[in-house]
C-alpha positions as CSV (number, residue, x, y, z in Angstrom):
1,M,-19.9,-10.1,-0.7
2,A,-19.7,-10.1,3.0
3,E,-18.6,-6.8,4.4
4,F,-15.2,-6.7,6.1
5,E,-12.8,-4.0,7.1
6,L,-9.8,-3.5,4.8
7,E,-8.8,0.1,5.5
8,G,-5.7,1.0,7.4
9,R,-3.8,-2.2,6.8
10,H,-0.7,-3.1,4.8
11,P,-1.4,-3.4,1.1
12,R,-0.1,-7.0,1.0
13,H,-2.6,-8.1,3.7
14,I,-5.4,-6.4,1.9
15,L,-4.6,-8.1,-1.4
16,N,-4.2,-11.4,0.3
17,E,-7.5,-11.1,2.1
18,I,-9.3,-10.3,-1.2
19,K,-7.6,-13.4,-2.9
20,W,-8.1,-15.8,0.0
21,R,-11.7,-14.9,0.6
22,G,-12.4,-15.9,-3.0
23,L,-13.4,-12.4,-4.0
24,E,-12.9,-11.4,-7.6
25,M,-9.4,-10.0,-8.2
26,E,-10.6,-8.4,-11.5
27,K,-12.7,-5.9,-9.4
28,C,-9.4,-4.7,-7.7
29,E,-7.6,-1.7,-9.1
30,I,-4.1,-0.9,-7.9
31,D,-2.4,2.5,-8.5
32,V,1.4,2.1,-8.3
33,L,4.3,4.6,-8.2
34,H,6.2,4.0,-11.5
35,R,8.7,6.7,-12.2
36,G,8.8,7.6,-15.9
37,A,5.1,6.8,-16.5
38,P,2.7,9.7,-17.1
39,G,2.2,11.3,-13.6
40,D,4.6,8.7,-12.2
41,R,1.7,6.3,-11.8
42,I,0.3,3.2,-13.5
43,N,-3.0,1.5,-12.8
44,I,-3.1,-2.3,-12.7
45,R,-6.0,-4.7,-12.4
46,G,-5.8,-7.2,-9.6
47,S,-6.3,-10.1,-12.1
48,E,-3.0,-9.1,-13.8
49,I,-0.8,-9.7,-10.7
50,S,0.7,-12.6,-8.7
51,L,1.2,-12.0,-5.0
52,G,4.5,-12.8,-3.3
53,R,6.1,-12.2,0.0
54,S,7.9,-8.8,-0.5
55,F,6.9,-8.1,-4.1
56,F,4.0,-8.7,-6.4
57,T,4.6,-9.6,-10.0
58,Y,3.0,-7.7,-12.9
59,G,4.0,-9.4,-16.2
60,E,7.8,-9.9,-15.9
61,T,8.2,-7.0,-13.4
62,M,8.5,-7.5,-9.6
63,I,7.1,-4.5,-7.8
64,P,7.6,-4.0,-4.0
65,Y,4.4,-3.5,-2.0
66,H,5.6,-0.1,-0.7
67,R,5.1,1.3,-4.2
68,I,1.3,0.8,-4.0
69,L,-0.4,4.2,-3.6
70,R,-4.0,3.2,-3.7
71,I,-6.2,0.0,-3.8
72,R,-9.8,0.1,-4.9
73,Y,-12.1,-2.9,-4.7
74,N,-15.4,-2.7,-6.6
75,G,-15.0,1.1,-6.8
76,R,-14.4,1.5,-3.0
77,T,-11.0,2.8,-1.9
78,V,-9.7,0.3,0.7
79,F,-6.1,1.6,0.9
80,V,-4.4,5.0,0.4
81,R,-0.7,5.6,1.1
82,E,-0.2,8.9,2.9
83,M,2.4,10.8,0.9
84,R,4.8,13.0,2.9
């Protein structure tokens, strides 16, 4: 895998870059704010989502990108949302 800078960018751009560079989406892990889940978080594999403009789809659920808390690719954190 060629090294490229992902950190500090919008989560949609990061996920699109992973997809369009032909990298393996199954190596991508996404932590999402999901109220009602244990710890209000769920963890999703990149291979389980479809990317859209304002939302990504996980199963039948459309989730807005602003709910993404962390993205890891191949074990490396490439996005973390600063919580206020």
